[in-house]
ChimeraX commands (.cxc) that place a marker at each C-alpha (Angstrom):
marker #1 position 204.71,71.66,17.80 radius 0.5
marker #1 position 203.41,68.33,19.45 radius 0.5
marker #1 position 200.11,66.74,18.44 radius 0.5
marker #1 position 197.75,65.43,20.94 radius 0.5
marker #1 position 195.54,62.48,20.97 radius 0.5
marker #1 position 192.74,64.26,22.93 radius 0.5
marker #1 position 191.85,67.85,22.29 radius 0.5
marker #1 position 192.11,70.35,25.14 radius 0.5
marker #1 position 188.41,71.03,24.83 radius 0.5
marker #1 position 187.73,67.28,25.39 radius 0.5
marker #1 position 190.11,67.20,28.39 radius 0.5
marker #1 position 188.17,70.16,29.82 radius 0.5
marker #1 position 184.92,68.34,29.28 radius 0.5
marker #1 position 186.36,65.05,30.84 radius 0.5
marker #1 position 187.45,67.00,34.07 radius 0.5
marker #1 position 183.97,68.46,34.40 radius 0.5
marker #1 position 182.21,64.91,34.38 radius 0.5
marker #1 position 184.57,62.90,36.30 radius 0.5
marker #1 position 183.67,62.36,39.88 radius 0.5
marker #1 position 187.20,62.05,41.10 radius 0.5
marker #1 position 188.45,65.38,40.00 radius 0.5
marker #1 position 189.09,68.16,42.41 radius 0.5
marker #1 position 190.47,71.80,41.57 radius 0.5
marker #1 position 193.24,73.00,43.94 radius 0.5
marker #1 position 195.02,76.26,44.42 radius 0.5
marker #1 position 197.62,77.46,46.79 radius 0.5
marker #1 position 199.30,80.67,47.96 radius 0.5
marker #1 position 202.73,80.46,49.35 radius 0.5
marker #1 position 205.54,82.27,50.88 radius 0.5
marker #1 position 207.33,82.17,47.57 radius 0.5
marker #1 position 208.62,80.24,44.69 radius 0.5
marker #1 position 212.09,78.94,46.33 radius 0.5
marker #1 position 212.80,75.36,47.39 radius 0.5
marker #1 position 212.26,76.22,51.27 radius 0.5
marker #1 position 208.89,78.02,50.83 radius 0.5
marker #1 position 205.60,76.85,52.24 radius 0.5
marker #1 position 201.98,76.99,51.59 radius 0.5
marker #1 position 199.93,79.57,53.56 radius 0.5
marker #1 position 196.62,79.18,51.94 radius 0.5
marker #1 position 194.98,76.21,50.24 radius 0.5
marker #1 position 191.63,75.67,48.65 radius 0.5
marker #1 position 190.21,72.65,47.06 radius 0.5
marker #1 position 186.80,72.50,45.29 radius 0.5
marker #1 position 184.96,69.93,43.37 radius 0.5
marker #1 position 183.81,70.44,39.73 radius 0.5
marker #1 position 180.31,71.42,40.79 radius 0.5
marker #1 position 182.08,74.51,42.52 radius 0.5
marker #1 position 181.52,73.34,46.09 radius 0.5
marker #1 position 184.22,74.23,48.63 radius 0.5
marker #1 position 185.86,70.95,50.01 radius 0.5
marker #1 position 188.55,72.85,51.82 radius 0.5
marker #1 position 189.52,76.48,52.28 radius 0.5
marker #1 position 192.40,77.10,54.91 radius 0.5
marker #1 position 194.91,79.59,55.77 radius 0.5
marker #1 position 198.13,78.09,57.31 radius 0.5
marker #1 position 200.83,79.54,59.56 radius 0.5
marker #1 position 204.21,78.88,57.96 radius 0.5
marker #1 position 207.62,77.97,59.70 radius 0.5
marker #1 position 209.40,80.35,57.42 radius 0.5
marker #1 position 209.21,84.15,57.00 radius 0.5
marker #1 position 206.74,85.55,54.26 radius 0.5
marker #1 position 208.85,87.95,51.96 radius 0.5
marker #1 position 207.35,91.31,50.98 radius 0.5
marker #1 position 207.34,90.05,47.39 radius 0.5
marker #1 position 205.03,87.26,48.20 radius 0.5
marker #1 position 202.71,89.42,50.30 radius 0.5
marker #1 position 202.63,92.04,47.33 radius 0.5
marker #1 position 200.97,89.23,45.34 radius 0.5
marker #1 position 198.41,87.70,47.64 radius 0.5
marker #1 position 198.28,90.29,50.57 radius 0.5
marker #1 position 199.05,87.67,53.27 radius 0.5
marker #1 position 201.37,88.42,56.14 radius 0.5
marker #1 position 202.11,86.55,59.38 radius 0.5
marker #1 position 199.89,89.02,61.26 radius 0.5
marker #1 position 196.92,88.25,59.02 radius 0.5
marker #1 position 197.71,84.48,59.59 radius 0.5
marker #1 position 197.66,84.86,63.40 radius 0.5
marker #1 position 195.48,82.07,64.86 radius 0.5
marker #1 position 195.75,79.99,61.76 radius 0.5
marker #1 position 196.56,76.30,62.06 radius 0.5
marker #1 position 200.05,75.07,61.18 radius 0.5
marker #1 position 200.37,72.63,58.28 radius 0.5
marker #1 position 200.84,69.70,60.65 radius 0.5
marker #1 position 197.37,70.54,61.90 radius 0.5
marker #1 position 195.57,70.50,58.82 radius 0.5
marker #1 position 197.60,67.82,56.92 radius 0.5
marker #1 position 195.42,64.83,57.53 radius 0.5
marker #1 position 192.34,66.98,56.45 radius 0.5
marker #1 position 193.98,67.95,53.19 radius 0.5
marker #1 position 194.91,64.38,52.52 radius 0.5
marker #1 position 191.52,63.17,53.16 radius 0.5
marker #1 position 190.00,65.44,50.72 radius 0.5
marker #1 position 192.81,64.58,48.08 radius 0.5
marker #1 position 192.65,60.72,48.54 radius 0.5
marker #1 position 191.83,58.91,45.38 radius 0.5
marker #1 position 191.33,62.28,43.36 radius 0.5
marker #1 position 192.91,63.66,40.19 radius 0.5
marker #1 position 194.01,67.19,41.20 radius 0.5
marker #1 position 193.48,69.88,38.47 radius 0.5
marker #1 position 195.40,73.09,39.13 radius 0.5
marker #1 position 196.43,76.07,37.17 radius 0.5
marker #1 position 200.15,75.41,37.09 radius 0.5
marker #1 position 199.77,72.20,38.87 radius 0.5
marker #1 position 203.56,71.46,38.91 radius 0.5
marker #1 position 204.03,74.71,41.20 radius 0.5
marker #1 position 201.19,73.60,43.50 radius 0.5
marker #1 position 202.16,69.83,43.68 radius 0.5
marker #1 position 205.81,70.81,44.27 radius 0.5
marker #1 position 204.76,73.26,47.03 radius 0.5
marker #1 position 202.51,70.63,48.67 radius 0.5
marker #1 position 205.39,68.21,48.70 radius 0.5
marker #1 position 207.84,70.86,50.07 radius 0.5
marker #1 position 205.38,71.83,52.78 radius 0.5
marker #1 position 205.00,68.02,53.79 radius 0.5
marker #1 position 208.58,67.46,53.85 radius 0.5
marker #1 position 209.13,70.74,55.97 radius 0.5
marker #1 position 206.64,69.25,58.46 radius 0.5
marker #1 position 208.14,65.66,58.28 radius 0.5
marker #1 position 205.17,64.12,56.75 radius 0.5
marker #1 position 205.14,61.26,54.24 radius 0.5
marker #1 position 204.81,62.54,50.86 radius 0.5
marker #1 position 202.23,60.59,48.91 radius 0.5
marker #1 position 201.76,60.16,45.23 radius 0.5
marker #1 position 199.47,63.03,43.84 radius 0.5
marker #1 position 197.91,62.41,40.50 radius 0.5
marker #1 position 197.66,65.73,38.75 radius 0.5
marker #1 position 196.80,67.57,35.62 radius 0.5
marker #1 position 197.68,71.01,34.53 radius 0.5
marker #1 position 194.89,73.47,33.37 radius 0.5
marker #1 position 197.48,76.09,32.47 radius 0.5
marker #1 position 199.29,73.83,30.05 radius 0.5
marker #1 position 195.91,72.55,28.63 radius 0.5
marker #1 position 194.74,76.08,28.18 radius 0.5
marker #1 position 198.01,76.79,26.40 radius 0.5
marker #1 position 197.28,73.94,24.00 radius 0.5
marker #1 position 193.72,75.26,23.53 radius 0.5
marker #1 position 195.07,78.74,22.68 radius 0.5
marker #1 position 197.84,77.40,20.73 radius 0.5
marker #1 position 200.03,80.67,20.77 radius 0.5
marker #1 position 203.48,79.45,19.65 radius 0.5
marker #1 position 206.24,80.06,22.05 radius 0.5
marker #1 position 209.40,79.64,19.97 radius 0.5
marker #1 position 211.79,79.92,22.82 radius 0.5
marker #1 position 210.37,76.89,24.52 radius 0.5
marker #1 position 209.17,75.15,21.30 radius 0.5
marker #1 position 205.75,74.78,22.63 radius 0.5
marker #1 position 202.65,76.94,23.57 radius 0.5
marker #1 position 202.70,80.16,25.40 radius 0.5
marker #1 position 201.43,79.93,29.10 radius 0.5
marker #1 position 198.90,82.53,29.98 radius 0.5
marker #1 position 198.54,83.74,33.67 radius 0.5
marker #1 position 195.15,82.70,35.03 radius 0.5
marker #1 position 193.83,86.39,35.16 radius 0.5
marker #1 position 194.83,86.74,31.51 radius 0.5
marker #1 position 193.25,83.61,30.44 radius 0.5
marker #1 position 189.92,84.63,32.37 radius 0.5
marker #1 position 189.81,88.03,30.81 radius 0.5
marker #1 position 190.39,86.55,27.23 radius 0.5
marker #1 position 187.51,84.12,27.93 radius 0.5
marker #1 position 185.49,86.87,29.24 radius 0.5
marker #1 position 185.26,85.37,32.77 radius 0.5
marker #1 position 184.95,87.79,35.75 radius 0.5
marker #1 position 188.31,88.12,37.57 radius 0.5
marker #1 position 187.38,88.05,41.21 radius 0.5
marker #1 position 189.50,87.44,44.24 radius 0.5
marker #1 position 192.71,86.80,42.19 radius 0.5
marker #1 position 195.59,85.43,44.18 radius 0.5
marker #1 position 193.13,84.07,46.85 radius 0.5
marker #1 position 193.25,80.33,46.87 radius 0.5
marker #1 position 189.45,79.75,46.68 radius 0.5
marker #1 position 189.04,82.68,44.17 radius 0.5
marker #1 position 191.59,81.24,41.87 radius 0.5
marker #1 position 190.12,77.65,42.18 radius 0.5
marker #1 position 186.67,79.16,41.19 radius 0.5
marker #1 position 188.29,81.04,38.38 radius 0.5
marker #1 position 189.92,77.94,36.98 radius 0.5
marker #1 position 186.68,76.12,37.35 radius 0.5
marker #1 position 184.97,78.80,35.27 radius 0.5
marker #1 position 187.73,78.83,32.71 radius 0.5
marker #1 position 187.35,74.89,32.27 radius 0.5
marker #1 position 183.58,75.43,31.87 radius 0.5
marker #1 position 184.03,78.17,29.40 radius 0.5
marker #1 position 186.52,76.30,27.25 radius 0.5
marker #1 position 184.38,73.12,27.33 radius 0.5
marker #1 position 181.57,75.01,25.84 radius 0.5
marker #1 position 183.55,75.76,22.62 radius 0.5
marker #1 position 183.06,74.15,19.39 radius 0.5
marker #1 position 185.88,71.86,18.18 radius 0.5
marker #1 position 185.99,73.31,14.73 radius 0.5
marker link #1:1,2 radius 0.2
marker link #1:2,3 radius 0.2
marker link #1:3,4 radius 0.2
marker link #1:4,5 radius 0.2
marker link #1:5,6 radius 0.2
marker link #1:6,7 radius 0.2
marker link #1:7,8 radius 0.2
marker link #1:8,9 radius 0.2
marker link #1:9,10 radius 0.2
marker link #1:10,11 radius 0.2
marker link #1:11,12 radius 0.2
marker link #1:12,13 radius 0.2
marker link #1:13,14 radius 0.2
marker link #1:14,15 radius 0.2
marker link #1:15,16 radius 0.2
marker link #1:16,17 radius 0.2
marker link #1:17,18 radius 0.2
marker link #1:18,19 radius 0.2
marker link #1:19,20 radius 0.2
marker link #1:20,21 radius 0.2
marker link #1:21,22 radius 0.2
marker link #1:22,23 radius 0.2
marker link #1:23,24 radius 0.2
marker link #1:24,25 radius 0.2
marker link #1:25,26 radius 0.2
marker link #1:26,27 radius 0.2
marker link #1:27,28 radius 0.2
marker link #1:28,29 radius 0.2
marker link #1:29,30 radius 0.2
marker link #1:30,31 radius 0.2
marker link #1:31,32 radius 0.2
marker link #1:32,33 radius 0.2
marker link #1:33,34 radius 0.2
marker link #1:34,35 radius 0.2
marker link #1:35,36 radius 0.2
marker link #1:36,37 radius 0.2
marker link #1:37,38 radius 0.2
marker link #1:38,39 radius 0.2
marker link #1:39,40 radius 0.2
marker link #1:40,41 radius 0.2
marker link #1:41,42 radius 0.2
marker link #1:42,43 radius 0.2
marker link #1:43,44 radius 0.2
marker link #1:44,45 radius 0.2
marker link #1:45,46 radius 0.2
marker link #1:46,47 radius 0.2
marker link #1:47,48 radius 0.2
marker link #1:48,49 radius 0.2
marker link #1:49,50 radius 0.2
marker link #1:50,51 radius 0.2
marker link #1:51,52 radius 0.2
marker link #1:52,53 radius 0.2
marker link #1:53,54 radius 0.2
marker link #1:54,55 radius 0.2
marker link #1:55,56 radius 0.2
marker link #1:56,57 radius 0.2
marker link #1:57,58 radius 0.2
marker link #1:58,59 radius 0.2
marker link #1:59,60 radius 0.2
marker link #1:60,61 radius 0.2
marker link #1:61,62 radius 0.2
marker link #1:62,63 radius 0.2
marker link #1:63,64 radius 0.2
marker link #1:64,65 radius 0.2
marker link #1:65,66 radius 0.2
marker link #1:66,67 radius 0.2
marker link #1:67,68 radius 0.2
marker link #1:68,69 radius 0.2
marker link #1:69,70 radius 0.2
marker link #1:70,71 radius 0.2
marker link #1:71,72 radius 0.2
marker link #1:72,73 radius 0.2
marker link #1:73,74 radius 0.2
marker link #1:74,75 radius 0.2
marker link #1:75,76 radius 0.2
marker link #1:76,77 radius 0.2
marker link #1:77,78 radius 0.2
marker link #1:78,79 radius 0.2
marker link #1:79,80 radius 0.2
marker link #1:80,81 radius 0.2
marker link #1:81,82 radius 0.2
marker link #1:82,83 radius 0.2
marker link #1:83,84 radius 0.2
marker link #1:84,85 radius 0.2
marker link #1:85,86 radius 0.2
marker link #1:86,87 radius 0.2
marker link #1:87,88 radius 0.2
marker link #1:88,89 radius 0.2
marker link #1:89,90 radius 0.2
marker link #1:90,91 radius 0.2
marker link #1:91,92 radius 0.2
marker link #1:92,93 radius 0.2
marker link #1:93,94 radius 0.2
marker link #1:94,95 radius 0.2
marker link #1:95,96 radius 0.2
marker link #1:96,97 radius 0.2
marker link #1:97,98 radius 0.2
marker link #1:98,99 radius 0.2
marker link #1:99,100 radius 0.2
marker link #1:100,101 radius 0.2
marker link #1:101,102 radius 0.2
marker link #1:102,103 radius 0.2
marker link #1:103,104 radius 0.2
marker link #1:104,105 radius 0.2
marker link #1:105,106 radius 0.2
marker link #1:106,107 radius 0.2
marker link #1:107,108 radius 0.2
marker link #1:108,109 radius 0.2
marker link #1:109,110 radius 0.2
marker link #1:110,111 radius 0.2
marker link #1:111,112 radius 0.2
marker link #1:112,113 radius 0.2
marker link #1:113,114 radius 0.2
marker link #1:114,115 radius 0.2
marker link #1:115,116 radius 0.2
marker link #1:116,117 radius 0.2
marker link #1:117,118 radius 0.2
marker link #1:118,119 radius 0.2
marker link #1:119,120 radius 0.2
marker link #1:120,121 radius 0.2
marker link #1:121,122 radius 0.2
marker link #1:122,123 radius 0.2
marker link #1:123,124 radius 0.2
marker link #1:124,125 radius 0.2
marker link #1:125,126 radius 0.2
marker link #1:126,127 radius 0.2
marker link #1:127,128 radius 0.2
marker link #1:128,129 radius 0.2
marker link #1:129,130 radius 0.2
marker link #1:130,131 radius 0.2
marker link #1:131,132 radius 0.2
marker link #1:132,133 radius 0.2
marker link #1:133,134 radius 0.2
marker link #1:134,135 radius 0.2
marker link #1:135,136 radius 0.2
marker link #1:136,137 radius 0.2
marker link #1:137,138 radius 0.2
marker link #1:138,139 radius 0.2
marker link #1:139,140 radius 0.2
marker link #1:140,141 radius 0.2
marker link #1:141,142 radius 0.2
marker link #1:142,143 radius 0.2
marker link #1:143,144 radius 0.2
marker link #1:144,145 radius 0.2
marker link #1:145,146 radius 0.2
marker link #1:146,147 radius 0.2
marker link #1:147,148 radius 0.2
marker link #1:148,149 radius 0.2
marker link #1:149,150 radius 0.2
marker link #1:150,151 radius 0.2
marker link #1:151,152 radius 0.2
marker link #1:152,153 radius 0.2
marker link #1:153,154 radius 0.2
marker link #1:154,155 radius 0.2
marker link #1:155,156 radius 0.2
marker link #1:156,157 radius 0.2
marker link #1:157,158 radius 0.2
marker link #1:158,159 radius 0.2
marker link #1:159,160 radius 0.2
marker link #1:160,161 radius 0.2
marker link #1:161,162 radius 0.2
marker link #1:162,163 radius 0.2
marker link #1:163,164 radius 0.2
marker link #1:164,165 radius 0.2
marker link #1:165,166 radius 0.2
marker link #1:166,167 radius 0.2
marker link #1:167,168 radius 0.2
marker link #1:168,169 radius 0.2
marker link #1:169,170 radius 0.2
marker link #1:170,171 radius 0.2
marker link #1:171,172 radius 0.2
marker link #1:172,173 radius 0.2
marker link #1:173,174 radius 0.2
marker link #1:174,175 radius 0.2
marker link #1:175,176 radius 0.2
marker link #1:176,177 radius 0.2
marker link #1:177,178 radius 0.2
marker link #1:178,179 radius 0.2
marker link #1:179,180 radius 0.2
marker link #1:180,181 radius 0.2
marker link #1:181,182 radius 0.2
marker link #1:182,183 radius 0.2
marker link #1:183,184 radius 0.2
marker link #1:184,185 radius 0.2
marker link #1:185,186 radius 0.2
marker link #1:186,187 radius 0.2
marker link #1:187,188 radius 0.2
marker link #1:188,189 radius 0.2
view
């Protein structure tokens, strides 16, 4: 197992006090290389909503994805395209460190969606709350020679945080923030 210079608790505390940290979550058409974002939310560490948008994708929404988040093209009718909200998203993210629960997935989908819509893909500074929480819980994962990753809802339940509006981008942002707050209050010993 790796040793860390800064403890997960200290990282969670750092995220809460830095002015340039935002929490992001997305819902998507799936996990493949051609999938797109269909819902995006960004909040600050005070819990204030900076962005909460549904997006009409260019690609179909498979039933497997709908089974997770409940979104269909019918429910997205009237929603803007990614091209219509891209500048607003980039303005909110400009100069920020993005914290997300499984940030690698959300950042990959941001980049994929931008590429699909022909937009320049900027560098996006991000940190992963899921991996940091895995380090905090420190449940060995022998197969990956690291720590076990926990689903956001599992982590919230373990930390006695209300699971509300799961698989809704804004709901997951707020649950991630509540998880960060709960862990940051833990004693280091």
